[in-house]
Backbone atoms as SQL, in Angstrom:
CREATE TABLE atoms (id INTEGER PRIMARY KEY, chain TEXT, resi INTEGER, resn TEXT, atom TEXT, x REAL, y REAL, z REAL);
INSERT INTO atoms VALUES
  (1, 'A', 1, 'MET', 'N', 113.416, 107.757, 107.520),
  (2, 'A', 1, 'MET', 'CA', 114.992, 107.308, 108.066),
  (3, 'A', 1, 'MET', 'C', 114.311, 108.256, 109.213),
  (4, 'A', 2, 'THR', 'N', 114.673, 107.914, 110.205),
  (5, 'A', 2, 'THR', 'CA', 114.185, 109.084, 111.421),
  (6, 'A', 2, 'THR', 'C', 116.071, 109.604, 112.562),
  (7, 'A', 3, 'ARG', 'N', 115.828, 110.255, 113.189),
  (8, 'A', 3, 'ARG', 'CA', 117.258, 110.361, 113.832),
  (9, 'A', 3, 'ARG', 'C', 117.127, 109.473, 115.398),
  (10, 'A', 4, 'LYS', 'N', 117.746, 109.867, 115.972),
  (11, 'A', 4, 'LYS', 'CA', 118.564, 109.082, 117.296),
  (12, 'A', 4, 'LYS', 'C', 117.648, 109.411, 117.707),
  (13, 'A', 5, 'GLY', 'N', 116.353, 108.405, 118.878),
  (14, 'A', 5, 'GLY', 'CA', 116.144, 109.141, 119.772),
  (15, 'A', 5, 'GLY', 'C', 114.539, 109.596, 119.163),
  (16, 'A', 6, 'SER', 'N', 114.096, 109.410, 117.735),
  (17, 'A', 6, 'SER', 'CA', 112.812, 110.403, 117.652),
  (18, 'A', 6, 'SER', 'C', 112.216, 109.256, 116.661),
  (19, 'A', 7, 'ARG', 'N', 110.638, 109.358, 117.032),
  (20, 'A', 7, 'ARG', 'CA', 109.878, 108.227, 117.103),
  (21, 'A', 7, 'ARG', 'C', 109.417, 108.663, 115.474),
  (22, 'A', 8, 'PRO', 'N', 109.356, 107.669, 114.796),
  (23, 'A', 8, 'PRO', 'CA', 108.953, 107.485, 112.978),
  (24, 'A', 8, 'PRO', 'C', 107.368, 107.875, 113.662),
  (25, 'A', 9, 'THR', 'N', 107.428, 108.232, 111.808),
  (26, 'A', 9, 'THR', 'CA', 106.207, 109.392, 111.276),
  (27, 'A', 9, 'THR', 'C', 104.924, 108.606, 111.148),
  (28, 'A', 10, 'ARG', 'N', 103.374, 108.372, 111.907),
  (29, 'A', 10, 'ARG', 'CA', 102.646, 107.446, 111.783),
  (30, 'A', 10, 'ARG', 'C', 100.730, 108.103, 111.247),
  (31, 'A', 11, 'ASP', 'N', 100.878, 107.565, 110.361),
  (32, 'A', 11, 'ASP', 'CA', 99.119, 108.465, 109.728),
  (33, 'A', 11, 'ASP', 'C', 98.386, 107.835, 111.377),
  (34, 'A', 12, 'ASP', 'N', 97.041, 107.897, 111.017),
  (35, 'A', 12, 'ASP', 'CA', 96.040, 108.035, 111.711),
  (36, 'A', 12, 'ASP', 'C', 95.357, 106.026, 112.852),
  (37, 'A', 13, 'SER', 'N', 95.867, 105.628, 111.034),
  (38, 'A', 13, 'SER', 'CA', 95.671, 104.516, 111.216),
  (39, 'A', 13, 'SER', 'C', 97.074, 103.685, 112.426),
  (40, 'A', 14, 'GLY', 'N', 97.898, 104.704, 112.447),
  (41, 'A', 14, 'GLY', 'CA', 99.116, 104.042, 113.629),
  (42, 'A', 14, 'GLY', 'C', 100.267, 103.030, 111.624),
  (43, 'A', 15, 'ARG', 'N', 99.899, 103.116, 110.872),
  (44, 'A', 15, 'ARG', 'CA', 100.692, 103.258, 109.603),
  (45, 'A', 15, 'ARG', 'C', 101.710, 103.814, 109.436),
  (46, 'A', 16, 'LEU', 'N', 103.112, 103.208, 109.578),
  (47, 'A', 16, 'LEU', 'CA', 104.140, 103.706, 109.141),
  (48, 'A', 16, 'LEU', 'C', 104.108, 104.775, 107.463),
  (49, 'A', 17, 'LEU', 'N', 104.970, 106.087, 107.814),
  (50, 'A', 17, 'LEU', 'CA', 104.504, 106.459, 106.849),
  (51, 'A', 17, 'LEU', 'C', 106.232, 106.963, 105.956),
  (52, 'A', 18, 'ALA', 'N', 106.695, 107.227, 105.087),
  (53, 'A', 18, 'ALA', 'CA', 107.902, 107.623, 104.067),
  (54, 'A', 18, 'ALA', 'C', 108.137, 109.116, 104.221),
  (55, 'A', 19, 'PRO', 'N', 109.286, 109.649, 103.879),
  (56, 'A', 19, 'PRO', 'CA', 109.594, 110.924, 103.908),
  (57, 'A', 19, 'PRO', 'C', 108.631, 111.926, 102.636),
  (58, 'A', 20, 'ASP', 'N', 107.980, 110.630, 101.779),
  (59, 'A', 20, 'ASP', 'CA', 107.020, 111.367, 101.068),
  (60, 'A', 20, 'ASP', 'C', 105.259, 111.535, 101.829),
  (61, 'A', 21, 'GLY', 'N', 105.153, 110.950, 102.396),
  (62, 'A', 21, 'GLY', 'CA', 103.969, 111.457, 102.988),
  (63, 'A', 21, 'GLY', 'C', 102.777, 109.702, 103.152),
  (64, 'A', 22, 'TYR', 'N', 103.392, 109.063, 102.204),
  (65, 'A', 22, 'TYR', 'CA', 103.181, 107.727, 102.153),
  (66, 'A', 22, 'TYR', 'C', 102.620, 106.559, 102.748),
  (67, 'A', 23, 'PRO', 'N', 102.133, 105.994, 102.885),
  (68, 'A', 23, 'PRO', 'CA', 102.803, 104.838, 104.175),
  (69, 'A', 23, 'PRO', 'C', 103.962, 104.211, 103.269),
  (70, 'A', 24, 'VAL', 'N', 104.190, 103.156, 103.849),
  (71, 'A', 24, 'VAL', 'CA', 105.799, 102.544, 103.488),
  (72, 'A', 24, 'VAL', 'C', 105.134, 101.166, 103.670),
  (73, 'A', 25, 'GLY', 'N', 104.128, 100.617, 103.811),
  (74, 'A', 25, 'GLY', 'CA', 103.890, 98.994, 103.521),
  (75, 'A', 25, 'GLY', 'C', 102.260, 98.807, 103.742),
  (76, 'A', 26, 'GLY', 'N', 101.720, 97.859, 103.792),
  (77, 'A', 26, 'GLY', 'CA', 100.376, 97.433, 104.428),
  (78, 'A', 26, 'GLY', 'C', 99.285, 97.911, 102.504),
  (79, 'A', 27, 'MET', 'N', 98.106, 97.981, 102.980),
  (80, 'A', 27, 'MET', 'CA', 97.513, 97.941, 101.751),
  (81, 'A', 27, 'MET', 'C', 96.666, 99.403, 101.164),
  (82, 'A', 28, 'ALA', 'N', 96.623, 100.077, 100.462),
  (83, 'A', 28, 'ALA', 'CA', 95.656, 100.993, 99.816),
  (84, 'A', 28, 'ALA', 'C', 94.305, 100.522, 99.607),
  (85, 'A', 29, 'THR', 'N', 93.464, 101.548, 99.798),
  (86, 'A', 29, 'THR', 'CA', 91.932, 101.679, 99.320),
  (87, 'A', 29, 'THR', 'C', 92.208, 102.427, 97.671),
  (88, 'A', 30, 'VAL', 'N', 91.215, 102.547, 97.126),
  (89, 'A', 30, 'VAL', 'CA', 91.012, 103.089, 95.663),
  (90, 'A', 30, 'VAL', 'C', 91.690, 104.116, 95.713),
  (91, 'A', 31, 'ARG', 'N', 90.115, 104.502, 97.245),
  (92, 'A', 31, 'ARG', 'CA', 90.352, 105.671, 97.367),
  (93, 'A', 31, 'ARG', 'C', 91.965, 106.506, 97.513),
  (94, 'A', 32, 'GLU', 'N', 92.721, 106.249, 98.482),
  (95, 'A', 32, 'GLU', 'CA', 94.125, 106.086, 98.795),
  (96, 'A', 32, 'GLU', 'C', 95.296, 105.809, 97.550),
  (97, 'A', 33, 'ALA', 'N', 94.624, 104.546, 97.221),
  (98, 'A', 33, 'ALA', 'CA', 95.691, 104.592, 95.436),
  (99, 'A', 33, 'ALA', 'C', 95.083, 106.114, 94.852),
  (100, 'A', 34, 'LYS', 'N', 93.922, 106.796, 94.716),
  (101, 'A', 34, 'LYS', 'CA', 93.862, 107.161, 93.463),
  (102, 'A', 34, 'LYS', 'C', 94.477, 108.976, 94.131),
  (103, 'A', 35, 'ALA', 'N', 94.295, 109.229, 95.376),
  (104, 'A', 35, 'ALA', 'CA', 95.225, 110.409, 95.845),
  (105, 'A', 35, 'ALA', 'C', 96.511, 110.276, 95.044),
  (106, 'A', 36, 'ALA', 'N', 97.347, 108.973, 95.641),
  (107, 'A', 36, 'ALA', 'CA', 98.285, 108.514, 95.406),
  (108, 'A', 36, 'ALA', 'C', 98.826, 109.089, 93.629),
  (109, 'A', 37, 'SER', 'N', 98.148, 108.444, 92.660),
  (110, 'A', 37, 'SER', 'CA', 97.943, 108.756, 91.261),
  (111, 'A', 37, 'SER', 'C', 97.881, 109.495, 90.556),
  (112, 'A', 38, 'GLY', 'N', 96.849, 109.950, 91.224),
  (113, 'A', 38, 'GLY', 'CA', 96.314, 111.177, 90.629),
  (114, 'A', 38, 'GLY', 'C', 94.812, 110.804, 89.358),
  (115, 'A', 39, 'LEU', 'N', 94.879, 109.208, 89.085),
  (116, 'A', 39, 'LEU', 'CA', 94.608, 109.291, 88.449),
  (117, 'A', 39, 'LEU', 'C', 92.933, 108.513, 89.054),
  (118, 'A', 40, 'SER', 'N', 92.040, 108.156, 88.048),
  (119, 'A', 40, 'SER', 'CA', 89.922, 108.377, 88.229),
  (120, 'A', 40, 'SER', 'C', 90.031, 107.105, 88.814),
  (121, 'A', 41, 'ASP', 'N', 88.810, 106.866, 89.624),
  (122, 'A', 41, 'ASP', 'CA', 88.439, 105.562, 90.195),
  (123, 'A', 41, 'ASP', 'C', 87.990, 104.730, 88.886),
  (124, 'A', 42, 'SER', 'N', 87.728, 105.287, 87.873),
  (125, 'A', 42, 'SER', 'CA', 87.232, 104.019, 86.761),
  (126, 'A', 42, 'SER', 'C', 88.516, 103.551, 85.807),
  (127, 'A', 43, 'LYS', 'N', 89.418, 104.731, 85.824),
  (128, 'A', 43, 'LYS', 'CA', 90.920, 103.438, 85.508),
  (129, 'A', 43, 'LYS', 'C', 91.302, 103.488, 86.212),
  (130, 'A', 44, 'LEU', 'N', 91.861, 103.282, 87.400),
  (131, 'A', 44, 'LEU', 'CA', 92.262, 102.011, 88.920),
  (132, 'A', 44, 'LEU', 'C', 91.833, 101.137, 88.557),
  (133, 'A', 45, 'TYR', 'N', 90.275, 101.009, 88.547),
  (134, 'A', 45, 'TYR', 'CA', 89.926, 99.636, 88.249),
  (135, 'A', 45, 'TYR', 'C', 89.653, 98.619, 87.169),
  (136, 'A', 46, 'ALA', 'N', 89.855, 99.814, 86.051),
  (137, 'A', 46, 'ALA', 'CA', 90.242, 98.957, 84.487),
  (138, 'A', 46, 'ALA', 'C', 91.567, 98.484, 84.670),
  (139, 'A', 47, 'MET', 'N', 92.899, 99.226, 85.187),
  (140, 'A', 47, 'MET', 'CA', 93.867, 99.069, 85.482),
  (141, 'A', 47, 'MET', 'C', 94.149, 97.728, 86.220),
  (142, 'A', 48, 'ILE', 'N', 93.073, 97.072, 87.406),
  (143, 'A', 48, 'ILE', 'CA', 92.970, 96.238, 88.242),
  (144, 'A', 48, 'ILE', 'C', 92.606, 94.722, 87.243),
  (145, 'A', 49, 'GLU', 'N', 91.504, 95.491, 86.549),
  (146, 'A', 49, 'GLU', 'CA', 90.284, 94.416, 85.613),
  (147, 'A', 49, 'GLU', 'C', 91.574, 93.879, 84.667),
  (148, 'A', 50, 'ALA', 'N', 92.968, 94.894, 84.632),
  (149, 'A', 50, 'ALA', 'CA', 93.495, 94.182, 83.367),
  (150, 'A', 50, 'ALA', 'C', 94.711, 93.552, 83.431),
  (151, 'A', 51, 'ASP', 'N', 94.882, 93.435, 84.929),
  (152, 'A', 51, 'ASP', 'CA', 96.451, 93.016, 86.083),
  (153, 'A', 51, 'ASP', 'C', 97.425, 94.018, 85.219),
  (154, 'A', 52, 'GLU', 'N', 97.200, 95.052, 85.278),
  (155, 'A', 52, 'GLU', 'CA', 97.918, 95.875, 85.654),
  (156, 'A', 52, 'GLU', 'C', 99.065, 97.039, 86.341),
  (157, 'A', 53, 'ILE', 'N', 98.465, 96.339, 87.602),
  (158, 'A', 53, 'ILE', 'CA', 99.043, 96.762, 88.906),
  (159, 'A', 53, 'ILE', 'C', 98.265, 95.628, 90.079),
  (160, 'A', 54, 'GLU', 'N', 98.936, 95.303, 90.684),
  (161, 'A', 54, 'GLU', 'CA', 98.524, 94.494, 91.870),
  (162, 'A', 54, 'GLU', 'C', 97.328, 94.539, 92.548),
  (163, 'A', 55, 'SER', 'N', 96.411, 93.833, 92.819),
  (164, 'A', 55, 'SER', 'CA', 94.934, 94.200, 93.852),
  (165, 'A', 55, 'SER', 'C', 94.756, 92.722, 94.546),
  (166, 'A', 56, 'ARG', 'N', 94.106, 92.799, 95.270),
  (167, 'A', 56, 'ARG', 'CA', 93.591, 92.125, 96.654),
  (168, 'A', 56, 'ARG', 'C', 92.243, 91.695, 96.344),
  (169, 'A', 57, 'ARG', 'N', 91.033, 90.911, 96.434),
  (170, 'A', 57, 'ARG', 'CA', 90.046, 91.334, 97.354),
  (171, 'A', 57, 'ARG', 'C', 89.612, 90.580, 98.124),
  (172, 'A', 58, 'TYR', 'N', 88.809, 91.427, 98.588),
  (173, 'A', 58, 'TYR', 'CA', 88.056, 90.677, 100.364),
  (174, 'A', 58, 'TYR', 'C', 86.501, 90.972, 100.134),
  (175, 'A', 59, 'GLY', 'N', 86.071, 89.802, 99.631),
  (176, 'A', 59, 'GLY', 'CA', 84.773, 90.280, 99.541),
  (177, 'A', 59, 'GLY', 'C', 84.581, 91.002, 98.620),
  (178, 'A', 60, 'ARG', 'N', 83.749, 91.927, 98.121),
  (179, 'A', 60, 'ARG', 'CA', 83.399, 93.291, 97.684),
  (180, 'A', 60, 'ARG', 'C', 84.790, 94.179, 97.375),
  (181, 'A', 61, 'SER', 'N', 85.711, 94.230, 98.555),
  (182, 'A', 61, 'SER', 'CA', 86.419, 95.347, 99.046),
  (183, 'A', 61, 'SER', 'C', 87.160, 95.619, 98.140),
  (184, 'A', 62, 'VAL', 'N', 88.153, 95.919, 97.571),
  (185, 'A', 62, 'VAL', 'CA', 89.083, 96.261, 96.656),
  (186, 'A', 62, 'VAL', 'C', 90.751, 97.182, 97.632),
  (187, 'A', 63, 'ARG', 'N', 91.902, 95.981, 97.597),
  (188, 'A', 63, 'ARG', 'CA', 92.677, 96.635, 98.389),
  (189, 'A', 63, 'ARG', 'C', 94.101, 96.278, 97.243),
  (190, 'A', 64, 'ILE', 'N', 94.720, 97.314, 97.154),
  (191, 'A', 64, 'ILE', 'CA', 96.016, 97.438, 96.816),
  (192, 'A', 64, 'ILE', 'C', 97.491, 97.613, 97.621),
  (193, 'A', 65, 'PRO', 'N', 97.963, 96.872, 97.223),
  (194, 'A', 65, 'PRO', 'CA', 99.688, 97.148, 98.453),
  (195, 'A', 65, 'PRO', 'C', 100.445, 98.512, 97.779),
  (196, 'A', 66, 'TRP', 'N', 100.753, 98.850, 98.930),
  (197, 'A', 66, 'TRP', 'CA', 101.620, 100.386, 98.808),
  (198, 'A', 66, 'TRP', 'C', 102.636, 99.920, 98.165),
  (199, 'A', 67, 'THR', 'N', 103.167, 98.709, 98.377),
  (200, 'A', 67, 'THR', 'CA', 104.140, 98.399, 97.039),
  (201, 'A', 67, 'THR', 'C', 103.881, 98.817, 95.586),
  (202, 'A', 68, 'ALA', 'N', 102.878, 97.904, 95.751),
  (203, 'A', 68, 'ALA', 'CA', 102.731, 98.054, 94.341),
  (204, 'A', 68, 'ALA', 'C', 102.551, 99.724, 93.507),
  (205, 'A', 69, 'VAL', 'N', 101.602, 100.357, 94.796),
  (206, 'A', 69, 'VAL', 'CA', 101.301, 102.270, 93.923),
  (207, 'A', 69, 'VAL', 'C', 102.397, 102.544, 94.222),
  (208, 'A', 70, 'ARG', 'N', 103.470, 102.482, 95.036),
  (209, 'A', 70, 'ARG', 'CA', 104.704, 102.915, 94.816),
  (210, 'A', 70, 'ARG', 'C', 105.596, 103.116, 93.777),
  (211, 'A', 71, 'ALA', 'N', 105.343, 101.424, 93.059),
  (212, 'A', 71, 'ALA', 'CA', 106.444, 100.780, 91.787),
  (213, 'A', 71, 'ALA', 'C', 105.483, 101.806, 90.548),
  (214, 'A', 72, 'ALA', 'N', 104.131, 101.549, 91.035),
  (215, 'A', 72, 'ALA', 'CA', 103.401, 101.979, 89.717),
  (216, 'A', 72, 'ALA', 'C', 103.439, 104.017, 89.357),
  (217, 'A', 73, 'PHE', 'N', 103.804, 104.529, 90.548),
  (218, 'A', 73, 'PHE', 'CA', 102.974, 105.734, 90.429),
  (219, 'A', 73, 'PHE', 'C', 103.861, 106.388, 91.206),
  (220, 'A', 74, 'LEU', 'N', 104.813, 106.157, 92.231),
  (221, 'A', 74, 'LEU', 'CA', 105.155, 107.420, 92.741),
  (222, 'A', 74, 'LEU', 'C', 106.694, 107.221, 92.769),
  (223, 'A', 75, 'GLU', 'N', 107.313, 106.024, 92.296),
  (224, 'A', 75, 'GLU', 'CA', 108.831, 105.995, 92.102),
  (225, 'A', 75, 'GLU', 'C', 109.436, 106.685, 90.800),
  (226, 'A', 76, 'PRO', 'N', 108.022, 106.101, 90.128),
  (227, 'A', 76, 'PRO', 'CA', 108.443, 107.157, 88.423),
  (228, 'A', 76, 'PRO', 'C', 108.878, 108.631, 88.843),
  (229, 'A', 77, 'ARG', 'N', 107.000, 108.989, 89.491),
  (230, 'A', 77, 'ARG', 'CA', 106.932, 110.756, 89.743),
  (231, 'A', 77, 'ARG', 'C', 108.388, 111.118, 90.399),
  (232, 'A', 78, 'THR', 'N', 109.210, 110.499, 91.021),
  (233, 'A', 78, 'THR', 'CA', 110.396, 110.702, 92.107),
  (234, 'A', 78, 'THR', 'C', 111.665, 110.981, 90.539),
  (235, 'A', 79, 'LYS', 'N', 111.601, 109.557, 90.213),
  (236, 'A', 79, 'LYS', 'CA', 112.891, 109.802, 89.150),
  (237, 'A', 79, 'LYS', 'C', 112.819, 110.746, 88.723),
  (238, 'A', 80, 'GLN', 'N', 111.581, 111.250, 87.338),
  (239, 'A', 80, 'GLN', 'CA', 111.431, 112.648, 86.424),
  (240, 'A', 80, 'GLN', 'C', 111.711, 113.638, 87.589),
  (241, 'A', 81, 'LEU', 'N', 111.412, 113.525, 88.828),
  (242, 'A', 81, 'LEU', 'CA', 111.978, 115.271, 88.923),
  (243, 'A', 81, 'LEU', 'C', 113.173, 115.367, 89.705),
  (244, 'A', 82, 'GLU', 'N', 113.409, 114.287, 90.184),
  (245, 'A', 82, 'GLU', 'CA', 115.841, 113.944, 90.620),
  (246, 'A', 82, 'GLU', 'C', 116.117, 114.337, 88.416),
  (247, 'A', 83, 'PHE', 'N', 115.106, 113.846, 87.467),
  (248, 'A', 83, 'PHE', 'CA', 115.673, 114.160, 86.003),
  (249, 'A', 83, 'PHE', 'C', 115.789, 115.465, 86.233),
  (250, 'A', 84, 'GLU', 'N', 114.454, 116.144, 86.314),
  (251, 'A', 84, 'GLU', 'CA', 114.435, 117.481, 86.125),
  (252, 'A', 84, 'GLU', 'C', 115.555, 118.664, 86.198),
  (253, 'A', 85, 'PHE', 'N', 115.598, 118.032, 88.469),
  (254, 'A', 85, 'PHE', 'CA', 116.548, 118.611, 88.676),
  (255, 'A', 85, 'PHE', 'C', 118.047, 119.256, 88.701),
  (256, 'A', 86, 'ARG', 'N', 118.026, 117.778, 87.886),
  (257, 'A', 86, 'ARG', 'CA', 119.917, 117.725, 87.399),
  (258, 'A', 86, 'ARG', 'C', 120.143, 118.496, 85.895),
  (259, 'A', 87, 'ASP', 'N', 118.790, 118.719, 85.154),
  (260, 'A', 87, 'ASP', 'CA', 119.159, 119.395, 83.383),
  (261, 'A', 87, 'ASP', 'C', 119.177, 121.137, 84.178);
């Protein structure tokens, strides 16, 4: 959320960023998903092959929707942090 009159934060590609610094929408590369999740490339590819995380293939390229990255890795982490602060 932005203040009235201020511009939303965007990354170098022009994607709108959430307050946590990750894009709100669009498609993430495996490298971007790796940075957000803390998992290795091979673990992410294993999750993609097992259909544990949504993905799209464009030729040989693999892209993961940011909504799937958020649901799988970022939102659980945020909920865990909220729980730790309550105690």
